[in-house]
N, CA, C and O atoms as CSV, one atom per row, in Angstrom:
chain,resi,resn,atom,element,x,y,z
A,1,ALA,N,N,-6.653,84.006,48.690
A,1,ALA,CA,C,-6.617,83.523,47.480
A,1,ALA,C,C,-5.667,81.663,47.790
A,1,ALA,O,O,-6.406,80.738,47.450
A,2,GLY,N,N,-4.597,81.307,48.212
A,2,GLY,CA,C,-4.396,80.333,48.579
A,2,GLY,C,C,-2.599,80.278,47.841
A,2,GLY,O,O,-1.887,79.275,47.791
A,3,ILE,N,N,-2.195,81.882,47.277
A,3,ILE,CA,C,-1.783,81.515,46.077
A,3,ILE,C,C,-0.296,81.085,47.579
A,3,ILE,O,O,0.251,79.998,47.392
A,4,VAL,N,N,0.198,81.869,48.814
A,4,VAL,CA,C,0.902,81.289,49.324
A,4,VAL,C,C,0.228,80.552,50.358
A,4,VAL,O,O,-0.993,80.436,50.460
A,5,SER,N,N,1.619,79.768,51.573
A,5,SER,CA,C,1.285,78.962,52.323
A,5,SER,C,C,0.906,80.016,53.806
A,5,SER,O,O,0.777,81.237,53.714
A,6,ASN,N,N,0.750,79.117,55.330
A,6,ASN,CA,C,0.566,79.500,56.416
A,6,ASN,C,C,1.945,80.356,56.338
A,6,ASN,O,O,2.337,81.513,56.186
A,7,ILE,N,N,2.462,78.934,56.559
A,7,ILE,CA,C,4.093,79.058,56.699
A,7,ILE,C,C,4.876,80.266,56.420
A,7,ILE,O,O,5.193,81.209,57.146
A,8,MET,N,N,5.179,79.926,54.830
A,8,MET,CA,C,5.516,80.983,54.314
A,8,MET,C,C,4.771,82.972,54.703
A,8,MET,O,O,5.317,84.014,54.338
A,9,VAL,N,N,3.509,82.848,55.473
A,9,VAL,CA,C,3.511,84.541,55.334
A,9,VAL,C,C,4.304,84.301,56.736
A,9,VAL,O,O,5.302,84.996,56.928
A,10,ILE,N,N,3.888,83.293,57.791
A,10,ILE,CA,C,5.169,83.673,59.198
A,10,ILE,C,C,6.531,83.635,58.754
A,10,ILE,O,O,6.496,84.809,58.386
A,11,VAL,N,N,7.785,83.260,58.454
A,11,VAL,CA,C,9.093,83.662,57.820
A,11,VAL,C,C,9.340,84.715,57.364
A,11,VAL,O,O,10.238,85.499,57.671
A,12,VAL,N,N,8.252,84.821,56.314
A,12,VAL,CA,C,8.473,86.265,55.165
A,12,VAL,C,C,8.337,87.268,56.866
A,12,VAL,O,O,9.175,88.128,57.135
A,13,SER,N,N,7.321,86.980,57.690
A,13,SER,CA,C,6.808,88.219,58.160
A,13,SER,C,C,8.596,88.272,59.573
A,13,SER,O,O,9.616,88.960,59.549
A,14,ALA,N,N,8.099,87.172,60.552
A,14,ALA,CA,C,10.103,87.107,60.790
A,14,ALA,C,C,11.129,87.868,60.235
A,14,ALA,O,O,11.889,88.732,60.673
A,15,THR,N,N,10.952,87.306,59.118
A,15,THR,CA,C,12.376,87.652,58.292
A,15,THR,C,C,12.662,89.285,58.327
A,15,THR,O,O,13.696,89.951,58.388
A,16,ALA,N,N,10.893,89.693,58.244
A,16,ALA,CA,C,11.274,91.478,57.702
A,16,ALA,C,C,11.456,91.843,59.929
A,16,ALA,O,O,12.459,92.332,60.448
A,17,ILE,N,N,10.872,91.643,60.279
A,17,ILE,CA,C,10.869,92.089,61.872
A,17,ILE,C,C,12.450,91.654,62.606
A,17,ILE,O,O,12.677,92.368,63.583
A,18,GLY,N,N,13.283,90.886,62.388
A,18,GLY,CA,C,14.590,90.665,61.696
A,18,GLY,C,C,15.520,91.606,61.145
A,18,GLY,O,O,16.507,92.084,61.706
A,19,SER,N,N,15.179,91.778,60.210
A,19,SER,CA,C,16.093,92.815,59.108
A,19,SER,C,C,15.825,94.288,59.817
A,19,SER,O,O,16.654,95.183,59.654
A,20,PHE,N,N,14.655,94.501,60.595
A,20,PHE,CA,C,14.206,96.121,61.388
A,20,PHE,C,C,15.586,96.273,62.617
A,20,PHE,O,O,16.370,97.221,62.636
A,21,ILE,N,N,15.610,95.160,63.517
A,21,ILE,CA,C,16.633,95.039,64.220
A,21,ILE,C,C,17.835,94.997,65.208
A,21,ILE,O,O,18.095,95.072,66.409
A,22,ILE,N,N,18.572,94.786,63.652
A,22,ILE,CA,C,19.796,94.771,63.705
A,22,ILE,C,C,20.429,95.645,63.465
A,22,ILE,O,O,20.335,96.222,62.382
A,23,PRO,N,N,21.595,96.148,64.775
A,23,PRO,CA,C,21.990,97.945,64.921
A,23,PRO,C,C,22.842,97.879,63.575
A,23,PRO,O,O,22.321,98.777,62.914
A,24,SER,N,N,23.959,97.273,62.712
A,24,SER,CA,C,24.702,97.387,62.039
A,24,SER,C,C,23.775,96.993,60.584
A,24,SER,O,O,22.766,96.318,60.381
A,25,TYR,N,N,24.928,97.996,59.513
A,25,TYR,CA,C,24.821,97.896,58.317
A,25,TYR,C,C,24.590,96.464,57.826
A,25,TYR,O,O,23.702,95.681,57.492
A,26,ASP,N,N,26.261,96.616,58.021
A,26,ASP,CA,C,27.346,94.935,57.272
A,26,ASP,C,C,26.365,93.807,58.084
A,26,ASP,O,O,25.888,93.253,57.095
A,27,MET,N,N,25.781,93.137,59.203
A,27,MET,CA,C,24.988,91.925,60.199
A,27,MET,C,C,23.581,91.916,58.519
A,27,MET,O,O,23.432,91.122,57.591
A,28,GLY,N,N,22.856,93.236,58.907
A,28,GLY,CA,C,21.927,92.970,57.982
A,28,GLY,C,C,21.400,93.176,56.546
A,28,GLY,O,O,20.310,93.113,55.978
A,29,THR,N,N,23.384,93.600,56.046
A,29,THR,CA,C,23.380,92.530,54.517
A,29,THR,C,C,23.417,91.087,54.210
A,29,THR,O,O,23.043,90.475,53.209
A,30,ALA,N,N,24.192,90.519,55.793
A,30,ALA,CA,C,24.020,89.264,56.063
A,30,ALA,C,C,23.047,88.748,56.124
A,30,ALA,O,O,23.011,87.648,55.571
A,31,ILE,N,N,21.512,89.343,56.944
A,31,ILE,CA,C,20.147,88.813,57.444
A,31,ILE,C,C,19.991,88.978,55.998
A,31,ILE,O,O,20.671,88.210,55.318
A,32,ARG,N,N,19.517,89.506,55.605
A,32,ARG,CA,C,18.928,89.969,54.172
A,32,ARG,C,C,19.558,88.904,52.698
A,32,ARG,O,O,19.231,88.919,51.511
A,33,MET,N,N,20.538,88.082,53.439
A,33,MET,CA,C,21.036,86.852,51.780
A,33,MET,C,C,20.560,86.030,52.312
A,33,MET,O,O,19.944,85.043,51.908
A,34,LEU,N,N,20.855,86.437,53.443
A,34,LEU,CA,C,20.098,84.325,54.013
A,34,LEU,C,C,18.102,84.484,53.844
A,34,LEU,O,O,17.299,83.566,53.682
A,35,ARG,N,N,17.843,85.913,53.957
A,35,ARG,CA,C,16.692,85.919,54.017
A,35,ARG,C,C,16.117,84.572,53.258
A,35,ARG,O,O,15.418,83.680,53.740
A,36,PHE,N,N,16.829,84.756,51.407
A,36,PHE,CA,C,15.702,84.758,50.222
A,36,PHE,C,C,15.728,82.778,50.236
A,36,PHE,O,O,14.684,82.178,49.980
A,37,PRO,N,N,17.118,81.953,50.584
A,37,PRO,CA,C,17.402,81.433,49.879
A,37,PRO,C,C,16.204,80.290,51.577
A,37,PRO,O,O,15.309,79.459,51.428
A,38,MET,N,N,16.633,80.675,52.493
A,38,MET,CA,C,15.785,80.728,53.712
A,38,MET,C,C,14.195,80.506,53.789
A,38,MET,O,O,13.532,79.696,54.436
A,39,MET,N,N,13.701,81.867,52.588
A,39,MET,CA,C,12.424,82.151,51.406
A,39,MET,C,C,12.294,80.926,50.661
A,39,MET,O,O,11.570,80.009,51.047
A,40,LEU,N,N,13.090,80.878,49.426
A,40,LEU,CA,C,13.041,79.566,48.901
A,40,LEU,C,C,12.790,77.641,49.601
A,40,LEU,O,O,12.176,76.626,49.274
A,41,LEU,N,N,13.632,78.062,50.585
A,41,LEU,CA,C,13.700,76.274,50.926
A,41,LEU,C,C,12.623,76.248,51.408
A,41,LEU,O,O,12.200,75.098,51.528
A,42,ALA,N,N,11.215,77.882,52.140
A,42,ALA,CA,C,10.204,77.230,52.857
A,42,ALA,C,C,8.977,77.222,51.695
A,42,ALA,O,O,7.861,77.053,52.186
A,43,VAL,N,N,9.003,77.328,50.713
A,43,VAL,CA,C,8.326,77.323,49.625
A,43,VAL,C,C,8.274,75.899,49.035
A,43,VAL,O,O,7.280,75.456,48.460
A,44,MET,N,N,9.584,75.120,49.249
A,44,MET,CA,C,9.404,74.387,48.487
A,44,MET,C,C,9.452,72.700,49.633
A,44,MET,O,O,9.076,71.633,49.148
A,45,PHE,N,N,9.818,72.769,50.681
A,45,PHE,CA,C,9.477,72.017,51.632
A,45,PHE,C,C,9.191,71.831,52.968
A,45,PHE,O,O,9.282,71.025,53.894
A,46,GLY,N,N,8.523,73.731,52.434
A,46,GLY,CA,C,7.945,74.042,54.277
A,46,GLY,C,C,8.692,73.751,55.191
A,46,GLY,O,O,9.871,73.488,54.955
A,47,SER,N,N,8.043,73.720,56.800
A,47,SER,CA,C,8.707,73.935,57.367
A,47,SER,C,C,9.762,73.000,57.807
A,47,SER,O,O,10.445,73.185,58.815
A,48,THR,N,N,9.855,72.119,57.116
A,48,THR,CA,C,10.861,70.664,57.325
A,48,THR,C,C,12.601,71.757,55.868
A,48,THR,O,O,13.624,71.261,55.395
A,49,GLY,N,N,12.170,72.849,55.768
A,49,GLY,CA,C,12.733,73.250,54.385
A,49,GLY,C,C,13.347,74.393,55.590
A,49,GLY,O,O,14.437,74.943,55.434
A,50,ILE,N,N,12.542,74.620,56.687
A,50,ILE,CA,C,13.012,76.239,58.043
A,50,ILE,C,C,14.091,75.659,57.986
A,50,ILE,O,O,15.057,76.152,57.404
A,51,MET,N,N,14.126,74.272,58.703
A,51,MET,CA,C,14.768,73.073,59.935
A,51,MET,C,C,15.736,72.679,58.289
A,51,MET,O,O,16.899,72.357,58.533
A,52,ILE,N,N,15.542,72.679,57.471
A,52,ILE,CA,C,17.393,72.405,57.040
A,52,ILE,C,C,17.931,73.609,56.799
A,52,ILE,O,O,19.068,73.366,56.395
A,53,GLY,N,N,17.759,74.804,56.817
A,53,GLY,CA,C,18.353,76.023,56.241
A,53,GLY,C,C,18.549,75.637,57.952
A,53,GLY,O,O,19.553,75.007,58.285
A,54,ALA,N,N,17.792,75.947,58.725
A,54,ALA,CA,C,18.630,76.314,60.151
A,54,ALA,C,C,19.541,75.313,60.481
A,54,ALA,O,O,20.667,75.543,60.921
A,55,MET,N,N,19.071,74.196,60.274
A,55,MET,CA,C,20.904,73.496,60.557
A,55,MET,C,C,22.274,73.382,59.575
A,55,MET,O,O,23.398,72.995,59.892
A,56,THR,N,N,21.766,73.867,58.237
A,56,THR,CA,C,22.896,73.698,57.414
A,56,THR,C,C,23.694,75.292,58.143
A,56,THR,O,O,24.870,75.654,58.110
A,57,LEU,N,N,22.691,75.833,58.643
A,57,LEU,CA,C,23.067,77.685,58.806
A,57,LEU,C,C,24.057,77.233,60.278
A,57,LEU,O,O,25.019,77.946,60.563
A,58,ILE,N,N,23.806,76.339,60.909
A,58,ILE,CA,C,24.271,75.787,62.382
A,58,ILE,C,C,25.193,74.877,62.414
A,58,ILE,O,O,25.724,74.471,63.447
A,59,VAL,N,N,25.508,74.396,60.981
A,59,VAL,CA,C,26.672,73.606,61.061
A,59,VAL,C,C,28.082,74.647,60.771
A,59,VAL,O,O,29.137,74.643,61.405
A,60,HIS,N,N,27.801,75.280,59.914
A,60,HIS,CA,C,28.791,76.310,58.980
A,60,HIS,C,C,29.033,76.973,59.755
A,60,HIS,O,O,30.230,77.260,59.766
A,61,LEU,N,N,28.157,77.655,60.889
A,61,LEU,CA,C,29.448,78.726,61.687
A,61,LEU,C,C,30.069,77.690,63.054
A,61,LEU,O,O,30.937,78.014,63.864
A,62,ILE,N,N,29.051,75.930,62.960
A,62,ILE,CA,C,30.487,75.598,64.294
A,62,ILE,C,C,31.492,74.894,63.713
A,62,ILE,O,O,31.975,73.977,64.377
A,63,SER,N,N,31.946,75.123,62.558
A,63,SER,CA,C,33.167,74.634,61.252
A,63,SER,C,C,34.070,75.833,61.591
A,63,SER,O,O,35.240,75.699,61.948
A,64,LEU,N,N,33.425,77.052,61.451
A,64,LEU,CA,C,33.849,78.652,61.395
A,64,LEU,C,C,34.987,78.229,62.828
A,64,LEU,O,O,34.618,77.677,63.865
A,65,GLU,N,N,36.534,78.711,62.470
A,65,GLU,CA,C,37.212,79.637,63.343
A,65,GLU,C,C,37.261,81.136,63.292
A,65,GLU,O,O,36.442,81.899,62.780
A,66,SER,N,N,38.169,81.359,63.803
A,66,SER,CA,C,38.422,82.626,64.257
A,66,SER,C,C,39.832,82.661,64.924
A,66,SER,O,O,39.843,82.350,66.115
A,67,LEU,N,N,41.434,83.104,64.147
A,67,LEU,CA,C,42.452,83.108,64.984
A,67,LEU,C,C,42.829,82.145,65.855
A,67,LEU,O,O,43.116,82.157,67.052
A,68,GLY,N,N,42.744,80.900,64.616
A,68,GLY,CA,C,42.414,79.555,65.377
A,68,GLY,C,C,41.742,78.553,66.329
A,68,GLY,O,O,42.046,77.406,66.659
A,69,THR,N,N,40.799,79.313,66.637
A,69,THR,CA,C,39.982,78.867,67.976
A,69,THR,C,C,38.471,79.245,67.307
A,69,THR,O,O,37.925,80.295,66.969
A,70,PRO,N,N,38.001,77.455,67.302
A,70,PRO,CA,C,36.492,77.350,66.925
A,70,PRO,C,C,35.841,78.591,67.054
A,70,PRO,O,O,36.241,79.177,68.060
A,71,TYR,N,N,34.952,79.246,66.391
A,71,TYR,CA,C,33.891,80.063,66.538
A,71,TYR,C,C,32.537,79.626,68.116
A,71,TYR,O,O,32.068,80.130,69.136
A,72,ALA,N,N,32.489,78.472,67.347
A,72,ALA,CA,C,31.320,78.534,68.526
A,72,ALA,C,C,32.063,77.318,70.327
A,72,ALA,O,O,31.526,76.377,70.910
A,73,SER,N,N,33.448,78.047,70.579
A,73,SER,CA,C,34.314,76.754,71.223
A,73,SER,C,C,33.155,77.923,72.499
A,73,SER,O,O,32.429,78.900,72.316
A,74,PRO,N,N,33.478,77.268,73.473
A,74,PRO,CA,C,33.648,75.881,74.284
A,74,PRO,C,C,32.181,74.771,73.856
A,74,PRO,O,O,32.175,73.541,73.904
A,75,LEU,N,N,31.212,75.549,73.514
A,75,LEU,CA,C,30.393,74.187,72.639
A,75,LEU,C,C,29.751,73.594,71.192
A,75,LEU,O,O,28.578,73.527,70.822
A,76,ALA,N,N,30.851,73.241,70.611
A,76,ALA,CA,C,31.498,72.866,69.989
A,76,ALA,C,C,33.380,72.894,69.276
A,76,ALA,O,O,33.769,73.666,68.399
A,77,PRO,N,N,34.032,72.076,69.816
A,77,PRO,CA,C,33.546,70.642,70.107
A,77,PRO,C,C,33.325,70.721,72.177
A,77,PRO,O,O,34.019,71.488,72.845
A,78,PHE,N,N,32.623,70.100,72.600
A,78,PHE,CA,C,32.069,69.912,73.922
A,78,PHE,C,C,33.552,69.322,74.782
A,78,PHE,O,O,34.209,68.286,74.686
A,79,ARG,N,N,33.672,70.633,75.687
A,79,ARG,CA,C,34.836,70.219,76.708
A,79,ARG,C,C,33.669,71.134,77.884
A,79,ARG,O,O,33.157,72.242,78.043
A,80,PHE,N,N,33.713,70.082,78.355
A,80,PHE,CA,C,32.240,70.036,80.033
A,80,PHE,C,C,33.704,70.702,80.614
A,80,PHE,O,O,33.347,71.548,81.434
A,81,ALA,N,N,35.207,70.687,80.544
A,81,ALA,CA,C,35.993,71.842,81.700
A,81,ALA,C,C,36.428,73.119,81.396
A,81,ALA,O,O,36.830,73.889,82.268
A,82,ASP,N,N,36.373,73.410,80.170
A,82,ASP,CA,C,35.298,74.967,79.540
A,82,ASP,C,C,34.355,75.535,80.155
A,82,ASP,O,O,34.260,76.756,80.286
A,83,MET,N,N,33.339,74.460,80.717
A,83,MET,CA,C,31.942,75.264,80.139
A,83,MET,C,C,31.582,76.119,81.443
A,83,MET,O,O,30.472,76.613,81.640
A,84,LYS,N,N,33.229,76.276,82.737
A,84,LYS,CA,C,32.841,76.782,84.344
A,84,LYS,C,C,32.671,78.496,83.480
A,84,LYS,O,O,33.356,79.251,84.170
A,85,ASP,N,N,32.146,79.178,82.494
A,85,ASP,CA,C,32.075,80.407,82.248
A,85,ASP,C,C,31.628,80.125,80.964
A,85,ASP,O,O,32.323,80.463,80.005
A,86,SER,N,N,30.180,79.345,80.748
A,86,SER,CA,C,29.479,79.339,79.150
A,86,SER,C,C,28.206,80.261,79.885
A,86,SER,O,O,28.260,81.489,79.810
A,87,PHE,N,N,27.048,79.573,80.607
A,87,PHE,CA,C,26.245,80.495,81.053
A,87,PHE,C,C,25.551,80.474,81.879
A,87,PHE,O,O,24.338,80.639,82.010
A,88,ILE,N,N,27.007,80.079,82.997
A,88,ILE,CA,C,26.541,79.879,84.692
A,88,ILE,C,C,28.100,80.529,85.304
A,88,ILE,O,O,29.058,79.798,85.559
A,89,ARG,N,N,28.108,82.279,85.494
A,89,ARG,CA,C,30.188,82.278,85.640
A,89,ARG,C,C,30.708,81.752,87.323
A,89,ARG,O,O,30.742,82.273,88.438
A,90,PHE,N,N,31.039,80.507,86.757
A,90,PHE,CA,C,31.616,80.188,88.085
A,90,PHE,C,C,32.532,81.150,88.891
A,90,PHE,O,O,33.298,81.787,88.168
A,91,PRO,N,N,32.646,81.442,90.433
A,91,PRO,CA,C,33.571,82.168,91.210
A,91,PRO,C,C,34.934,81.539,90.589
A,91,PRO,O,O,35.207,80.392,90.235
A,92,LEU,N,N,35.979,83.229,90.603
A,92,LEU,CA,C,37.011,83.315,89.921
A,92,LEU,C,C,38.473,82.422,90.598
A,92,LEU,O,O,39.562,82.169,90.082
A,93,TRP,N,N,38.020,82.175,91.686
A,93,TRP,CA,C,38.502,80.539,92.485
A,93,TRP,C,C,38.255,80.171,92.542
A,93,TRP,O,O,38.162,79.778,93.705
A,94,LYS,N,N,37.525,79.365,91.442
A,94,LYS,CA,C,37.057,77.480,91.317
A,94,LYS,C,C,37.931,78.165,89.985
A,94,LYS,O,O,38.593,77.200,89.604
A,95,MET,N,N,38.282,79.345,89.067
A,95,MET,CA,C,38.281,78.986,87.381
A,95,MET,C,C,40.374,78.777,87.426
A,95,MET,O,O,40.778,79.901,87.129
A,96,ILE,N,N,41.393,78.018,87.620
A,96,ILE,CA,C,42.439,78.027,87.638
A,96,ILE,C,C,43.128,77.867,86.645
A,96,ILE,O,O,44.333,78.030,86.456
A,97,THR,N,N,41.841,77.342,85.627
A,97,THR,CA,C,42.467,76.465,84.117
A,97,THR,C,C,42.890,77.516,82.954
A,97,THR,O,O,43.717,78.310,83.402
A,98,ARG,N,N,42.729,77.635,82.276
A,98,ARG,CA,C,42.206,78.574,81.428
A,98,ARG,C,C,41.170,77.561,79.448
A,98,ARG,O,O,41.286,76.406,79.040
A,99,PRO,N,N,40.956,77.869,79.297
A,99,PRO,CA,C,39.944,77.128,78.289
A,99,PRO,C,C,41.278,76.463,77.505
A,99,PRO,O,O,42.274,77.176,77.388
A,100,LYS,N,N,41.292,75.158,76.994
A,100,LYS,CA,C,41.798,74.684,76.628
A,100,LYS,C,C,41.628,74.999,74.831
A,100,LYS,O,O,42.605,74.614,74.189
A,101,SER,N,N,40.661,75.554,74.127
A,101,SER,CA,C,40.103,75.978,72.856
A,101,SER,C,C,40.963,77.497,72.337
A,101,SER,O,O,40.933,78.263,71.374
A,102,VAL,N,N,41.576,77.380,73.404
A,102,VAL,CA,C,42.190,78.700,73.087
A,102,VAL,C,C,44.042,78.640,72.686
A,102,VAL,O,O,45.103,79.086,72.250
A,103,ARG,N,N,43.596,78.129,73.007
A,103,ARG,CA,C,45.390,76.844,72.772
A,103,ARG,C,C,46.598,77.675,73.761
A,103,ARG,O,O,47.526,76.872,73.662
A,104,THR,N,N,46.934,78.410,74.336
A,104,THR,CA,C,47.434,79.069,75.680
A,104,THR,C,C,49.259,78.071,75.591
A,104,THR,O,O,49.402,76.851,75.666
A,105,ILE,N,N,50.422,79.179,75.409
A,105,ILE,CA,C,51.053,78.165,76.157
A,105,ILE,C,C,51.027,77.795,77.978
A,105,ILE,O,O,50.977,76.902,78.824
A,106,GLN,N,N,51.092,79.008,77.776
A,106,GLN,CA,C,49.949,78.064,80.226
A,106,GLN,C,C,48.914,77.472,80.147
A,106,GLN,O,O,48.286,77.857,79.161
A,107,SER,N,N,48.511,76.863,80.592
A,107,SER,CA,C,46.908,76.376,80.786
A,107,SER,C,C,46.503,77.325,82.011
A,107,SER,O,O,45.463,77.979,82.081
A,108,LYS,N,N,47.726,77.263,83.147
A,108,LYS,CA,C,47.276,78.087,84.229
A,108,LYS,C,C,47.066,79.568,84.616
A,108,LYS,O,O,48.041,80.248,84.292
A,109,ARG,N,N,46.351,80.072,85.049
A,109,ARG,CA,C,46.427,81.293,84.925
A,109,ARG,C,C,46.294,81.777,86.233
A,109,ARG,O,O,46.001,81.110,87.225
A,110,GLN,N,N,46.588,83.287,86.162
A,110,GLN,CA,C,47.956,83.707,86.591
A,110,GLN,C,C,47.244,84.659,87.983
A,110,GLN,O,O,46.287,85.337,88.357
A,111,GLY,N,N,48.796,83.979,88.413
A,111,GLY,CA,C,47.672,84.237,90.293
A,111,GLY,C,C,46.973,83.704,90.774
A,111,GLY,O,O,45.899,83.434,90.237
A,112,LYS,N,N,47.270,83.346,91.931
A,112,LYS,CA,C,45.811,82.526,92.986
A,112,LYS,C,C,44.664,83.337,93.345
A,112,LYS,O,O,44.572,83.889,94.441
A,113,PRO,N,N,43.689,83.422,92.327
A,113,PRO,CA,C,42.541,84.107,93.534
A,113,PRO,C,C,42.736,83.645,94.600
A,113,PRO,O,O,43.378,82.708,95.075
A,114,LYS,N,N,41.738,84.858,95.127
A,114,LYS,CA,C,40.890,84.680,96.409
A,114,LYS,C,C,40.035,84.525,96.952
A,114,LYS,O,O,39.376,85.540,97.173
A,115,ARG,N,N,39.565,83.355,97.439
A,115,ARG,CA,C,38.390,83.608,98.178
A,115,ARG,C,C,37.182,84.407,99.165
A,115,ARG,O,O,37.446,84.987,100.217
A,116,ARG,N,N,36.160,84.316,98.712
A,116,ARG,CA,C,35.479,85.492,99.331
A,116,ARG,C,C,34.608,85.177,99.833
A,116,ARG,O,O,33.898,85.998,100.414
């Protein structure tokens, strides 16, 4: 009938499926609260609105801190030395120093790991 666009049907279906796979009730509520502004952006601006909403959400997550530690560390702020345990786990004998984003008093880890 041409009432809604194709992208709107995709957004509504993706958010409905996403709301069913969240195990925690509190997280499900947060997803539902994000669903309506994202649908509104999709209605008003199409796929550009979805991208704007996703970028706004990512910027907000990067700006959060938990107990003084950035929520998205070590990806943001990016520190190459802290990336040892992010995507591929390095051997324990290579991880001598602690990540700088944790802000510990002692920068070296305890003991000397054995090489296997």
